[in-house]
Every structure is written in C-alpha cells, then in structure tokens.
Short mmCIF file of the C-alpha atoms (twelve columns), coordinates in Angstrom:
data_MODEL
# 
_entry.id   MODEL 
# 
loop_
_atom_site.group_PDB 
_atom_site.id 
_atom_site.type_symbol 
_atom_site.label_atom_id 
_atom_site.label_alt_id 
_atom_site.label_comp_id 
_atom_site.label_asym_id 
_atom_site.label_seq_id 
_atom_site.Cartn_x 
_atom_site.Cartn_y 
_atom_site.Cartn_z 
_atom_site.pdbx_PDB_model_num 
ATOM 1  C CA . MET A 1  8.340   8.545  -14.732 1 
ATOM 2  C CA . LYS A 2  6.389   6.483  -17.089 1 
ATOM 3  C CA . GLU A 3  2.815   5.362  -16.771 1 
ATOM 4  C CA . ALA A 4  3.789   1.997  -16.130 1 
ATOM 5  C CA . GLU A 5  6.179   2.663  -13.566 1 
ATOM 6  C CA . GLY A 6  3.927   4.835  -11.868 1 
ATOM 7  C CA . LEU A 7  1.287   2.155  -11.834 1 
ATOM 8  C CA . ALA A 8  3.498   -0.022 -10.271 1 
ATOM 9  C CA . GLU A 9  4.531   2.222  -7.728  1 
ATOM 10 C CA . VAL A 10 1.204   3.302  -6.651  1 
ATOM 11 C CA . ARG A 11 0.114   -0.720 -6.378  1 
ATOM 12 C CA . ALA A 12 2.871   -1.440 -4.101  1 
ATOM 13 C CA . PHE A 13 2.036   1.749  -2.061  1 
ATOM 14 C CA . ILE A 14 -1.385  0.774  -1.629  1 
ATOM 15 C CA . GLU A 15 -0.284  -2.910 -1.056  1 
ATOM 16 C CA . ARG A 16 1.914   -1.638 1.965   1 
ATOM 17 C CA . MET A 17 -0.891  0.405  3.176   1 
ATOM 18 C CA . LYS A 18 -2.952  -2.564 3.272   1 
ATOM 19 C CA . GLN A 19 -1.028  -4.898 5.079   1 
ATOM 20 C CA . HIS A 20 0.631   -2.015 7.598   1 
ATOM 21 C CA . ASN A 21 -2.909  0.007  8.085   1 
ATOM 22 C CA . GLY A 22 -5.439  -2.521 6.672   1 
ATOM 23 C CA . GLU A 23 -7.250  -3.571 10.074  1 
ATOM 24 C CA . GLU A 24 -7.475  0.047  11.190  1 
ATOM 25 C CA . VAL A 25 -8.822  1.530  7.716   1 
ATOM 26 C CA . ARG A 26 -11.593 -1.196 7.163   1 
ATOM 27 C CA . SER A 27 -12.807 -0.416 10.537  1 
ATOM 28 C CA . VAL A 28 -14.102 3.093  9.755   1 
ATOM 29 C CA . GLN A 29 -17.643 3.269  9.176   1 
ATOM 30 C CA . PHE A 30 -18.947 5.655  6.484   1 
ATOM 31 C CA . PRO A 31 -22.118 7.490  6.539   1 
ATOM 32 C CA . VAL A 32 -24.849 4.894  5.301   1 
ATOM 33 C CA . GLY A 33 -25.024 4.933  1.680   1 
ATOM 34 C CA . VAL A 34 -21.546 5.658  0.666   1 
ATOM 35 C CA . ASP A 35 -20.536 2.517  0.347   1 
ATOM 36 C CA . ALA A 36 -23.522 1.613  -2.000  1 
ATOM 37 C CA . TYR A 37 -22.998 4.919  -3.773  1 
ATOM 38 C CA . MET A 38 -19.404 4.126  -4.307  1 
ATOM 39 C CA . ARG A 39 -20.109 0.432  -5.541  1 
ATOM 40 C CA . ASP A 40 -23.001 1.978  -7.758  1 
ATOM 41 C CA . ARG A 41 -20.432 4.025  -9.327  1 
ATOM 42 C CA . VAL A 42 -17.483 1.540  -9.741  1 
ATOM 43 C CA . LEU A 43 -20.477 -1.357 -11.403 1 
ATOM 44 C CA . ALA A 44 -21.414 1.756  -13.654 1 
ATOM 45 C CA . GLY A 45 -17.903 2.613  -14.763 1 
ATOM 46 C CA . ASP A 46 -18.496 6.150  -13.511 1 
ATOM 47 C CA . TYR A 47 -14.676 6.854  -13.581 1 
ATOM 48 C CA . GLU A 48 -15.243 10.504 -13.435 1 
ATOM 49 C CA . THR A 49 -17.302 10.445 -10.197 1 
ATOM 50 C CA . VAL A 50 -14.810 7.940  -8.595  1 
ATOM 51 C CA . SER A 51 -11.927 10.027 -9.631  1 
ATOM 52 C CA . PHE A 52 -13.597 13.128 -7.892  1 
ATOM 53 C CA . MET A 53 -13.933 11.577 -4.741  1 
ATOM 54 C CA . HIS A 54 -10.837 10.003 -4.811  1 
ATOM 55 C CA . ARG A 55 -9.100  13.492 -5.470  1 
ATOM 56 C CA . LEU A 56 -11.523 14.734 -2.671  1 
ATOM 57 C CA . ALA A 57 -10.378 12.833 -0.141  1 
ATOM 58 C CA . TRP A 58 -6.670  13.240 -1.092  1 
ATOM 59 C CA . MET A 59 -7.116  16.980 -0.775  1 
ATOM 60 C CA . PHE A 60 -8.489  16.485 2.717   1 
ATOM 61 C CA . GLY A 61 -5.737  14.011 3.496   1 
ATOM 62 C CA . VAL A 62 -3.088  16.581 2.603   1 
ATOM 63 C CA . GLN A 63 -4.768  19.279 4.751   1 
ATOM 64 C CA . VAL A 64 -4.838  17.109 7.698   1 
ATOM 65 C CA . GLY A 65 -1.332  16.143 7.176   1 
ATOM 66 C CA . GLN A 66 -0.555  19.692 6.734   1 
ATOM 67 C CA . ALA A 67 -2.498  20.940 10.203  1 
ATOM 68 C CA . ALA A 68 -0.851  17.955 11.986  1 
ATOM 69 C CA . SER A 69 2.586   19.175 10.643  1 
ATOM 70 C CA . GLN A 70 2.093   22.254 12.164  1 
ATOM 71 C CA . ILE A 71 0.586   21.151 15.234  1 
ATOM 72 C CA . GLN A 72 4.114   18.738 15.901  1 
ATOM 73 C CA . GLN A 73 6.116   21.923 14.963  1 
ATOM 74 C CA . GLN A 74 4.507   23.746 17.876  1 
ATOM 75 C CA . GLY A 75 5.334   20.781 20.215  1 
ATOM 76 C CA . ASN A 76 1.406   19.628 20.861  1 
ATOM 77 C CA . ALA A 77 1.885   16.608 18.778  1 
ATOM 78 C CA . PRO A 78 -1.220  13.947 19.157  1 
ATOM 79 C CA . THR A 79 -0.836  11.053 21.079  1 
ATOM 80 C CA . LYS A 80 -3.176  8.924  19.462  1 
ATOM 81 C CA . LYS A 81 -1.853  6.408  16.883  1 
ATOM 82 C CA . ARG A 82 -2.820  7.758  13.189  1 
ATOM 83 C CA . VAL A 83 -2.699  5.602  10.127  1 
ATOM 84 C CA . GLU A 84 0.516   5.869  8.821   1 
ATOM 85 C CA . ALA A 85 2.235   6.069  4.912   1 
# 
C-alpha cells in the first residue's frame, strides 16, 4: 500500500470515529496538565513525543481489546456500551 493510500484510509477512519463516537470520546477528561502538555508538544513541533504518546495509547488499546476478546470468549461480556472502531 502506498503512503498516500494509507494516509487516506487513516483520515477516513478517524473521521468515521469522530462521527460515530465523537461525543463520547470528547467527554473523556484527561488528568490536569495532559491537554496543555499535548498542545505544547504539537505547537513545538515535537513529533517524536506526540508519536510516542500515540503509540503508547495504541498499545494500551490493543491490550484492552485483547482482554475484552478473552472475556467475551469466556461468556462474560461487559454490558456497558464501549467506543467501537
């Protein structure tokens, strides 16, 4: 897959997620200072730190997804609505 195609797919995915789960995701409160730190890193052009934070969140999400999958396979699926990809 060419980079431009990958970029288009990521952009479309993020837009779908914003439309489908935007309100719920925007309601999540970060600990004090996280938003300011992220904004500071973005404005400073610190791609390395922003990318690290994104990768860390991605890894946590994968781990949670795997755990949820195991729970579902055991028949103990949670009943609370979750953000869906």
